[in-house]
C-alpha positions as CSV (number, residue, x, y, z in Angstrom):
1,M,-16.3,-23.3,27.0
2,K,-16.1,-22.0,23.5
3,K,-13.6,-19.0,23.1
4,Y,-14.0,-16.0,20.8
5,N,-10.8,-14.3,19.8
6,F,-11.4,-10.3,19.6
7,N,-7.6,-10.0,19.4
8,A,-6.5,-6.7,17.1
9,G,-3.8,-8.5,15.2
10,P,-2.2,-11.2,14.9
11,S,-5.9,-12.1,14.9
12,I,-8.8,-14.5,14.1
13,L,-8.7,-16.5,11.0
14,P,-11.2,-19.0,9.7
15,R,-11.0,-22.3,11.5
16,E,-10.7,-24.1,7.9
17,V,-7.7,-21.9,6.9
18,I,-5.9,-22.5,9.9
19,E,-6.4,-26.3,9.5
20,A,-5.3,-26.3,5.7
21,T,-2.3,-24.5,6.7
22,A,-1.4,-26.5,9.5
23,A,-2.0,-29.7,7.4
24,A,0.3,-28.3,4.8
25,C,3.0,-27.8,7.3
26,L,2.9,-31.6,8.0
27,D,2.8,-32.5,4.1
28,F,2.6,-29.8,1.7
29,G,0.3,-31.2,-1.6
30,G,1.1,-34.9,-1.1
31,S,5.1,-34.4,-1.7
32,G,6.0,-35.8,1.7
33,L,7.7,-32.5,2.6
34,S,6.7,-29.8,4.9
35,L,5.6,-26.7,3.3
36,M,7.8,-24.9,5.9
37,E,11.0,-26.9,4.4
38,I,10.4,-26.6,0.8
39,S,11.8,-24.3,-1.9
40,H,10.1,-21.1,-2.6
41,R,11.4,-21.8,-6.6
42,A,9.9,-25.3,-6.0
43,K,7.2,-25.9,-9.2
44,D,4.6,-27.0,-6.5
45,F,5.1,-23.6,-4.7
46,Q,5.0,-21.0,-7.9
47,P,1.1,-21.9,-8.5
48,V,0.6,-20.9,-4.8
49,V,1.7,-17.6,-5.2
50,D,0.2,-17.3,-9.1
51,E,-3.2,-18.3,-7.4
52,A,-3.0,-16.0,-4.7
53,V,-2.2,-12.9,-6.9
54,A,-5.0,-13.9,-9.2
55,L,-7.5,-13.9,-6.2
56,F,-6.5,-10.9,-5.0
57,K,-7.2,-9.2,-8.6
58,E,-10.5,-10.9,-8.9
59,L,-11.9,-10.4,-5.4
60,L,-10.9,-6.4,-5.3
61,N,-11.3,-6.3,-9.2
62,I,-8.0,-4.7,-9.4
63,P,-7.5,-3.4,-13.2
64,E,-4.9,-4.2,-15.7
65,G,-1.4,-2.2,-14.9
66,Y,-1.4,-2.9,-11.1
67,S,1.0,-5.4,-9.6
68,V,0.4,-7.9,-6.4
69,L,3.3,-8.3,-4.5
70,F,4.0,-10.5,-1.2
71,L,6.9,-8.8,0.7
72,G,8.5,-9.1,4.4
73,G,9.0,-6.3,6.8
74,G,5.5,-5.8,7.5
75,A,3.4,-2.3,7.0
76,S,5.9,-0.3,9.0
77,L,8.9,-1.0,6.2
78,E,6.3,0.2,3.8
79,F,6.2,3.5,5.8
80,C,10.1,3.6,4.4
81,M,9.5,2.1,1.0
82,V,6.6,4.7,0.1
83,P,8.6,7.6,0.4
84,Y,11.8,5.8,-1.0
85,N,9.9,5.1,-4.2
86,F,7.5,8.1,-4.5
87,L,8.6,11.2,-2.7
88,E,10.6,13.3,-4.9
89,K,10.0,17.0,-3.3
90,K,6.8,16.7,-1.2
91,A,4.1,14.4,0.4
92,A,1.1,14.9,1.9
93,Y,-0.1,12.8,4.8
94,L,-3.6,12.5,6.7
95,N,-2.8,11.9,10.3
96,T,-5.3,9.7,12.0
97,G,-3.8,7.6,14.7
98,V,-0.6,5.9,15.7
99,W,0.2,4.3,12.4
100,A,-0.1,7.3,10.4
101,T,1.9,9.3,12.7
102,K,4.6,6.6,12.4
103,A,4.2,6.6,8.3
104,E,4.6,10.4,8.4
105,K,7.5,10.6,10.7
106,E,9.5,8.1,8.0
107,A,8.5,10.4,4.9
108,K,9.9,13.4,6.5
109,L,13.4,11.6,6.1
110,F,13.2,11.7,2.5
111,G,11.6,15.2,1.9
112,E,9.2,18.1,3.0
113,V,5.8,16.6,4.4
114,V,2.6,18.5,4.4
115,E,0.1,17.3,7.3
116,V,-3.4,17.9,5.3
117,A,-5.2,17.2,8.4
118,S,-5.2,15.4,11.6
119,S,-7.2,14.4,14.5
120,A,-4.8,14.5,17.2
121,D,-6.8,17.3,18.9
122,K,-9.2,15.0,20.1
123,N,-7.0,11.8,20.7
124,F,-7.9,10.3,17.2
125,T,-11.5,9.7,17.8
126,Y,-12.6,11.0,14.6
127,I,-11.6,11.1,10.7
128,P,-10.9,14.3,9.3
129,R,-13.1,15.7,6.6
130,N,-12.9,18.2,4.0
131,F,-9.3,19.0,4.2
132,E,-7.3,20.6,1.2
133,I,-4.8,18.4,-0.7
134,P,-1.9,20.2,-2.1
135,T,-2.0,20.0,-6.0
136,D,1.9,20.4,-5.9
137,A,2.7,17.0,-3.7
138,D,4.1,14.1,-5.1
139,Y,1.2,11.8,-3.2
140,L,-1.3,11.7,-0.7
141,H,-1.0,8.9,2.3
142,I,-3.9,7.8,4.3
143,T,-4.6,5.1,6.9
144,T,-8.1,3.8,6.2
145,N,-8.7,2.2,9.6
146,N,-7.0,2.7,12.9
147,T,-7.0,-0.4,15.0
148,I,-6.1,1.6,18.4
149,Y,-8.6,4.2,18.2
150,G,-11.5,2.3,16.4
151,T,-11.8,4.8,13.7
152,E,-12.0,4.1,10.0
153,L,-12.1,5.9,6.4
154,R,-15.0,3.7,4.7
155,E,-15.0,5.3,1.3
156,D,-12.3,5.9,-1.6
157,I,-11.6,9.4,-1.8
158,D,-11.0,11.5,-4.9
159,S,-7.6,12.7,-5.0
160,P,-5.9,15.1,-7.5
161,I,-2.4,13.7,-6.9
162,P,-1.4,9.8,-6.5
163,L,-3.2,8.4,-3.6
164,I,-1.4,5.8,-1.4
165,A,-3.2,3.8,1.4
166,D,-2.3,1.9,4.3
167,M,-5.1,-0.9,4.6
168,S,-3.6,-3.2,6.7
169,S,-6.6,-3.9,9.0
170,D,-9.5,-3.2,6.9
171,I,-8.4,-5.1,3.3
172,F,-11.1,-7.4,2.1
173,S,-13.7,-6.1,4.4
174,R,-15.4,-3.8,1.5
175,P,-15.1,-3.5,-2.1
176,I,-12.7,-0.7,-3.0
177,D,-12.1,1.1,-6.6
178,V,-8.3,0.2,-6.7
179,S,-8.1,2.8,-9.9
180,K,-8.3,5.7,-7.4
181,Y,-5.0,4.6,-5.9
182,T,-1.2,4.4,-7.0
183,L,-0.4,1.8,-3.8
184,I,-2.2,-0.2,-1.4
185,Y,-0.3,-1.7,1.2
186,G,-0.6,-3.7,4.4
187,G,0.6,-6.4,7.4
188,A,-1.6,-9.4,6.3
189,Q,-2.1,-10.4,10.1
190,K,-5.7,-9.2,10.5
191,N,-8.1,-10.0,7.5
192,L,-5.7,-11.8,5.2
193,S,-3.2,-14.1,6.7
194,M,-0.9,-15.0,9.6
195,A,1.9,-12.6,10.5
196,G,4.9,-12.5,8.5
197,V,3.9,-11.4,4.8
198,T,3.1,-7.9,3.5
199,F,1.1,-7.3,0.6
200,V,1.5,-4.5,-1.8
201,I,-0.9,-3.5,-4.8
202,V,0.9,-1.1,-7.0
203,K,0.5,0.7,-10.1
204,D,3.3,-0.3,-12.3
205,D,3.9,2.9,-14.4
206,A,4.0,4.8,-11.5
207,L,7.4,3.4,-10.5
208,G,10.8,4.7,-11.4
209,K,10.0,8.2,-11.4
210,V,12.2,9.2,-8.5
211,S,15.7,10.7,-9.1
212,R,17.4,8.8,-6.1
213,Q,18.9,5.7,-6.2
214,I,16.8,3.0,-4.2
215,P,18.5,0.1,-2.6
216,T,17.5,-2.8,-4.5
217,M,15.4,-4.5,-1.7
218,L,13.6,-1.2,-1.3
219,N,12.7,-0.8,-4.8
220,Y,9.3,-1.9,-5.5
221,Q,10.5,-2.4,-9.4
222,T,12.7,-5.3,-8.2
223,H,9.8,-7.1,-6.9
224,V,7.2,-6.3,-9.8
225,K,9.9,-8.0,-12.0
226,K,10.6,-10.7,-9.8
227,G,7.2,-11.8,-8.9
228,S,7.6,-11.4,-5.2
229,M,10.5,-13.9,-5.7
230,F,13.7,-11.6,-5.6
231,N,14.5,-13.1,-2.3
232,T,12.9,-16.0,-0.3
233,P,9.5,-14.9,0.6
234,P,7.4,-16.1,3.5
235,V,6.1,-19.3,2.2
236,V,3.8,-20.3,5.0
237,P,1.8,-16.9,5.4
238,I,1.6,-16.6,1.6
239,Y,0.2,-20.1,1.7
240,C,-2.0,-19.2,4.5
241,A,-3.5,-16.0,2.3
242,L,-4.0,-18.2,-0.4
243,M,-6.4,-20.7,1.9
244,N,-7.9,-17.4,3.5
245,L,-8.5,-16.1,-0.3
246,R,-10.1,-19.0,-1.5
247,Y,-12.3,-18.8,2.0
248,I,-13.5,-15.2,0.9
249,K,-14.6,-16.1,-2.6
250,A,-16.2,-19.2,-1.5
251,H,-18.1,-17.2,1.1
252,G,-19.7,-14.5,-1.2
253,G,-16.5,-12.2,-1.7
254,V,-15.9,-8.7,-0.2
255,K,-19.5,-7.9,-0.9
256,A,-20.6,-10.5,1.7
257,M,-17.6,-9.8,3.8
258,Q,-18.8,-5.9,3.8
259,Q,-22.6,-7.3,4.7
260,L,-21.2,-9.3,7.6
261,A,-19.1,-6.3,8.9
262,E,-22.1,-4.2,9.1
263,K,-24.0,-6.5,10.8
264,R,-21.7,-7.5,13.4
265,A,-20.7,-3.7,14.0
266,E,-24.4,-2.8,14.2
267,I,-25.2,-5.4,16.9
268,L,-22.2,-4.4,19.1
269,Y,-22.7,-0.7,18.6
270,N,-26.3,-0.7,19.4
271,E,-25.7,-2.3,22.4
272,I,-22.9,-0.1,23.6
273,D,-25.2,3.1,22.8
274,R,-28.0,1.2,25.0
275,N,-26.1,-0.1,28.0
276,R,-25.9,2.0,31.0
277,L,-22.5,1.1,31.7
278,F,-20.4,1.7,28.3
279,V,-19.7,4.6,26.0
280,G,-18.1,4.6,22.6
281,T,-15.0,6.4,22.1
282,A,-15.2,6.7,18.6
283,E,-17.3,9.7,17.1
284,K,-20.3,8.2,15.5
285,D,-19.5,9.0,11.9
286,S,-16.0,8.0,12.0
287,R,-17.0,4.3,13.8
288,S,-14.7,1.6,12.7
289,L,-16.4,-1.8,11.8
290,M,-13.2,-3.6,12.3
291,N,-12.0,-2.4,15.6
292,I,-14.7,-1.1,18.0
293,T,-13.6,0.5,21.1
294,F,-15.5,1.4,24.1
295,V,-14.9,2.6,27.8
296,L,-17.0,2.3,30.9
297,K,-18.8,5.7,31.8
298,D,-17.0,7.7,34.4
299,E,-19.0,6.9,37.2
300,Y,-18.1,2.9,36.4
301,K,-14.3,3.4,35.9
302,E,-13.5,1.5,38.9
303,L,-15.1,-1.9,37.3
304,E,-12.6,-1.9,34.4
305,K,-10.9,-4.6,35.8
306,E,-13.7,-6.5,37.0
307,F,-15.5,-6.6,33.7
308,L,-12.3,-7.8,31.8
309,D,-12.0,-10.5,34.3
310,F,-15.9,-11.1,33.9
311,A,-15.4,-11.4,29.7
312,T,-12.5,-13.5,30.3
313,S,-14.2,-15.8,32.1
314,K,-16.9,-16.2,29.6
315,G,-14.9,-16.7,26.6
316,M,-14.1,-13.3,25.4
317,V,-10.3,-13.0,24.5
318,G,-8.5,-10.1,23.5
319,V,-11.0,-7.3,24.6
320,K,-8.8,-5.3,26.6
321,G,-8.2,-1.8,24.7
322,H,-5.1,-0.2,24.0
323,R,-3.3,1.8,26.4
324,D,-3.4,4.8,24.5
325,V,-7.7,4.3,24.8
326,G,-7.8,2.3,27.8
327,G,-11.2,0.3,28.4
328,F,-12.2,-2.3,25.8
329,R,-11.5,-3.4,21.9
330,A,-13.5,-6.0,20.3
331,S,-11.6,-6.5,16.7
332,C,-14.4,-7.9,14.5
333,Y,-12.4,-8.9,11.5
334,N,-13.7,-11.1,8.3
335,A,-13.6,-14.3,10.4
336,M,-15.6,-13.0,13.4
337,S,-18.7,-14.6,13.3
338,V,-22.4,-12.9,14.6
339,E,-22.5,-15.5,17.2
340,G,-19.0,-14.4,18.5
341,V,-20.3,-10.8,18.8
342,E,-23.8,-11.6,20.2
343,A,-21.8,-13.4,22.8
344,L,-19.9,-10.4,23.8
345,V,-23.3,-8.4,23.7
346,A,-24.6,-11.1,26.3
347,C,-21.8,-10.6,28.2
348,M,-22.0,-6.8,28.7
349,Q,-25.5,-7.2,29.2
350,E,-25.2,-9.9,31.9
351,F,-22.4,-7.2,33.6
352,E,-24.8,-4.5,33.6
353,K,-27.7,-6.5,35.5
354,M,-24.9,-7.7,37.9
355,K,-24.1,-4.1,38.8
356,I,-27.3,-1.8,38.2
357,K,-30.2,-2.9,39.8
358,D,-33.6,-1.6,38.6
């Protein structure tokens, strides 16, 4: 039975990316050594980093004056590094979910934090709009996609102050205007690579402006100067990222990824809205293309475990919703096929026919 991976992260990767990375773990570039045991400073590995950076810049059309970094610590460490490097007196945060809340909490350790808007009043089921951005803040921080609640900010907002974004779960799913951002970061284990590496896109001339001393490893300038090689980087996840960047380019780039994302989402949201058993959890104008969340209607709540078991028996993997929302979540990252979404839709339709007799 074919299985379809809807896990929220670590998540689905293209099969060819998995196979190429696995092959390199056995023999890297014909060297007779595993990718897992070579030096990160080996002459054969530096081209991996160089090509990955070049593809990042090409695929996202990153302008001059920005550096691309591959770091450790996940997006959660960036919650600390961002205010360490940018918060002098006050920062502004848009609170759209668990990860935005965590980022905001870390920033409060470094200075005043203003919450410009929050959707906590409705369990983060929408993206706040038309909020006021304080012009005296050092930066505005946003989280563009919310894996738990299934909401997404799909446009690059105009900000009068430096804009910083956590794009862990929607990077490379749509074109972005990088010039509108001072820094973009994210964990790689959704649309970029396996778990273990964090990407950072940073505007070089925005660094070195705060008055505080910054520990060496937490200073972005350290990693810009050393080209992500200040300490041993996560070599296997970086190689995996390179393979995936090649895959994205070969399959039409981020514009093609966006078209595929829109097609998958349209198919699944249409079924959620049509099906008599299910209802979406996110407000329609805030729905995510990456993480599609839905629950059983109140009168069918008792069928939740039964549907989950049924879907699992049909090859649907990872569709259980997060505990903060309940129900179900279909994570549809770049590597998810239309076929996979159609299989889930067929599963939902079959279950509906079993439970509702016309």
